[in-house]
N, C-alpha and C positions, 0 to 999 in steps of 0.2 A: 847879836850883836858877838863881834868874830874877839878870840882872844887876843890876837896878834892889837890888836887896839892898841887893850892897855896894855901891854911892854914898857917900859916906863916908867909907869903908876908906880909909885910904893908897896910895899907889903901892910904898909902901917894905913891906909889909905882904900887900900880894897880893905881888908880885916873890921875897917871902920860901917865899907858898907854891904857889909853884910850883914854885921852888930841892924845899922838901921834898917836893912830891908826885911828882916829877920823883928822884928815888934807885930810886921803892916799884914794883917789878917789872911790877906792872899798867902802870902805862904808857912803858913802853922798847918800844913803836910811838908813841909822840912825838918824833918826832927834832927839834922847835921847841920839846921842852923843855927840853933840851941842849943848845943853840948859846944864850949870858946876849946872844952882839949882838942876835940873831935879836928874843929878847924886849926887847928893849931899846930897840928901835926901835918896843917900839909902842902907841897910845896911853894912855889911862886908861880907856877905855869897851874898847876892840879885851883892852887883858891884865885887864877887867871880868867880858867874852864866854868870855875862857879860863880861870880861875880855876872861871867857874859850867860851864863844859864838863867837866872836871878834875873837880868834886863830884858832879855826874851818873854822870860814869860810878862816877869808887870810889858813891857812891851802889848802883848796879847791882847791880856785883862783888859785896857785899856782899848785895842778898836773894837 
């Protein structure tokens, strides 16, 4: 997924997506997902990149 596809998605929705995905066993190797303070420091662009990475990793795992 390209982060540009997430332009227009509000920050709250991006954070909810990260929060939901962080609970999946697939992402247990990503400690940054379990640290809300670190996530709060990300600007909107960095948050979009993170969500795009998670979606890409999730899609790859399904293949």
